[in-house]
C-alpha positions as CSV (number, residue, x, y, z in Angstrom):
1,M,86.7,79.7,132.3
2,S,89.0,82.1,130.3
3,N,91.4,84.5,132.0
4,R,89.8,88.0,132.0
5,D,92.3,89.8,134.2
6,N,93.1,92.4,131.5
7,S,92.5,95.5,133.5
8,V,94.8,98.4,132.5
9,I,95.8,101.2,134.8
10,A,96.6,104.6,133.3
11,Y,98.6,107.2,135.1
12,L,97.7,110.8,134.2
13,T,99.1,114.2,135.2
14,D,96.7,116.5,137.1
15,S,96.1,118.5,133.9
16,E,95.5,115.4,131.8
17,Y,93.0,114.0,134.4
18,K,91.2,117.4,134.5
19,Q,91.0,117.4,130.7
20,L,89.7,113.8,130.7
21,K,87.1,114.6,133.4
22,E,85.9,117.7,131.5
23,W,85.7,115.6,128.3
24,S,83.7,113.0,130.1
25,D,81.3,115.6,131.5
26,E,80.8,117.2,128.1
27,T,80.2,113.9,126.2
28,G,78.3,112.1,129.0
29,K,80.6,109.1,128.6
30,S,82.6,107.5,131.4
31,M,86.3,108.3,131.7
32,S,87.1,104.6,131.2
33,H,85.1,104.6,128.0
34,L,86.9,107.6,126.6
35,L,90.3,106.1,127.5
36,R,89.3,102.9,125.6
37,E,88.2,105.0,122.6
38,A,91.5,106.9,122.7
39,V,93.5,103.7,122.8
40,L,91.5,102.2,119.9
41,E,91.9,105.4,117.9
42,Y,95.6,105.4,118.5
43,T,96.1,101.7,117.6
44,D,93.7,101.9,114.6
45,N,94.6,105.2,113.0
46,D,98.1,106.1,114.2
47,R,99.5,102.7,113.1
48,T,98.0,103.3,109.6
49,R,99.5,106.8,109.5
50,R,102.9,105.5,110.5
51,I,102.8,102.8,107.8
52,E,101.7,105.3,105.2
53,E,104.6,107.6,106.2
54,K,107.0,104.7,105.8
55,V,105.6,103.9,102.3
56,D,105.9,107.6,101.3
57,Q,109.5,107.6,102.5
58,L,110.2,104.4,100.6
59,L,108.7,105.9,97.4
60,E,110.8,109.0,97.8
61,T,113.9,106.8,98.2
62,V,113.2,104.8,95.1
63,G,111.9,107.8,93.1
64,G,108.5,106.3,92.3
65,S,104.9,107.0,93.0
66,E,102.2,105.0,94.6
67,S,100.8,104.0,91.2
68,D,104.1,102.4,90.3
69,L,103.7,99.9,93.1
70,H,101.9,96.6,92.5
71,T,100.6,95.2,95.7
72,H,98.2,92.5,96.6
73,T,95.3,94.0,98.5
74,N,92.5,92.3,100.3
75,T,89.4,93.9,99.1
76,G,87.4,90.8,100.0
77,R,85.6,90.0,103.2
78,K,86.3,91.7,106.5
79,S,87.3,89.7,109.5
80,V,84.9,89.1,112.4
81,P,86.8,91.7,114.6
82,E,86.6,94.3,111.8
83,K,82.8,93.6,111.3
84,T,82.3,93.8,115.1
85,R,84.1,97.1,115.3
86,A,82.0,98.4,112.4
87,I,78.8,97.3,114.1
88,A,79.8,99.0,117.3
89,D,80.8,102.2,115.4
90,H,77.5,102.3,113.6
91,L,75.6,101.9,116.9
92,Y,77.6,104.6,118.6
93,Q,77.0,107.0,115.7
94,H,73.3,106.3,115.0
95,H,71.8,105.4,118.4
96,D,71.6,106.9,121.9
97,T,72.1,104.5,124.8
98,P,70.5,102.4,125.9
99,V,70.3,100.7,122.5
100,K,67.4,98.4,121.9
101,E,68.4,94.8,121.2
102,T,66.3,94.9,118.0
103,D,68.5,97.8,116.7
104,I,71.6,95.8,117.6
105,E,70.4,92.7,115.8
106,L,69.4,94.8,112.7
107,A,72.9,96.4,112.7
108,I,74.5,93.0,112.9
109,E,72.4,91.7,110.0
110,N,73.1,94.7,107.8
111,I,76.8,95.2,108.5
112,A,77.9,91.6,109.0
113,D,75.6,90.4,106.3
114,V,74.1,87.6,108.4
115,G,70.6,86.7,109.3
116,D,70.6,83.5,111.1
117,D,70.2,83.4,114.9
118,R,73.5,81.6,115.5
119,S,75.5,84.3,113.6
120,V,73.6,87.2,115.3
121,K,74.4,85.6,118.7
122,K,78.1,85.2,117.7
123,Y,78.3,88.9,117.0
124,K,76.6,89.8,120.2
125,R,79.2,87.7,122.0
126,Q,81.9,89.5,120.1
127,L,80.5,92.9,121.2
128,K,80.6,91.7,124.8
129,K,83.9,90.0,124.5
130,R,85.6,93.2,123.3
131,D,83.7,95.4,125.8
132,L,82.2,97.4,123.0
133,L,78.6,97.0,124.4
134,F,77.2,95.7,127.7
135,E,73.9,93.8,127.9
136,H,71.3,94.7,130.6
137,P,70.8,91.6,132.8
138,L,66.9,91.7,132.6
139,Q,65.8,94.0,129.7
140,P,66.5,93.8,126.0
141,V,68.8,96.9,126.0
142,W,72.5,97.5,125.8
143,T,74.9,100.3,126.6
144,D,78.5,101.2,125.8
145,D,79.0,102.7,129.2
146,K,80.6,100.3,131.8
147,E,79.4,102.4,134.7
148,Q,75.8,102.4,133.4
149,W,76.0,98.6,133.0
150,V,77.4,98.1,136.5
151,R,74.5,100.2,137.8
152,W,72.0,98.0,135.9
153,V,73.6,94.8,137.3
154,E,73.7,96.2,140.8
155,G,70.0,97.2,140.5
156,A,68.9,93.9,139.1
157,T,67.1,91.5,141.5
158,V,69.2,88.6,140.3
159,E,71.8,87.6,142.8
160,S,75.0,86.1,141.3
161,D,78.7,85.9,141.7
162,V,80.7,88.8,140.2
163,A,82.6,86.3,138.0
164,D,79.3,85.1,136.6
165,V,78.3,88.7,135.8
166,T,81.5,89.5,134.0
167,D,81.6,86.2,132.2
168,G,81.7,86.9,128.5
169,Y,83.3,90.3,128.9
170,R,86.9,91.3,128.9
171,M,86.3,93.2,132.2
172,G,87.7,91.3,135.1
173,T,86.2,91.0,138.6
174,E,88.5,93.5,140.1
175,E,87.5,96.2,137.6
176,Y,83.8,95.4,138.1
177,I,84.2,95.7,141.8
178,E,86.1,99.0,141.5
179,I,83.4,100.5,139.2
180,S,80.7,99.1,141.5
181,E,82.2,100.9,144.5
182,E,82.4,104.1,142.5
183,V,78.8,104.1,141.2
184,T,77.3,103.0,144.5
185,Q,78.9,105.8,146.6
C-alpha cells in the first residue's frame, strides 16, 4: 500500500479565515477544495508568470525580442497529469456536481483522446489519485467536494476500514476522519 499521509495544514489569520469562509459559502465549495484550487492556481500560473518575467528581463538585458529566440518547444502530446487536469477543469466548468460517470467517461475520451476501457479506467484512477474527483461508493456519480464525498461514504451501507475507503486517493486516513467528524456533527 502506498503512503498517503500527505495532509497539509494551513494557518490563516482571522480575516483570511473569514474571507475563505465567505468565499466557500458564496461558491458552495468546501474550504479545503478552495484552498486546493488556490494552491494549484499559484503553482500553475504564478510559476509561469515568474518564468515569463525572467525571460523578459533576459531579453531586455541582451537587447533582443522574443522573436529573436530560437527555442525547442513541445507542441506534441500532453502528459497524463496535464490531460487529467484538463479533464477535471472541463468537468468543473461544464457540469454541476454530482457528475454522472457517463459524463466523466465522455470527457476522458474527448480530452485524453482514448476510448478503450483500460485507458478510461486509468484516467479515473488519476482523477482520484490527485483528489480532483471523488467517486460515490454505490452510485455512478462523482463529486469534487471532499466533504460531500465523505457524507456519501458515511451514508453508504457498506462497512469498511477507513484505509480501504481512502485507497486510491491522496487523502490520508487522518484527513478523512477529520472531515467525517466535521460533517457528522
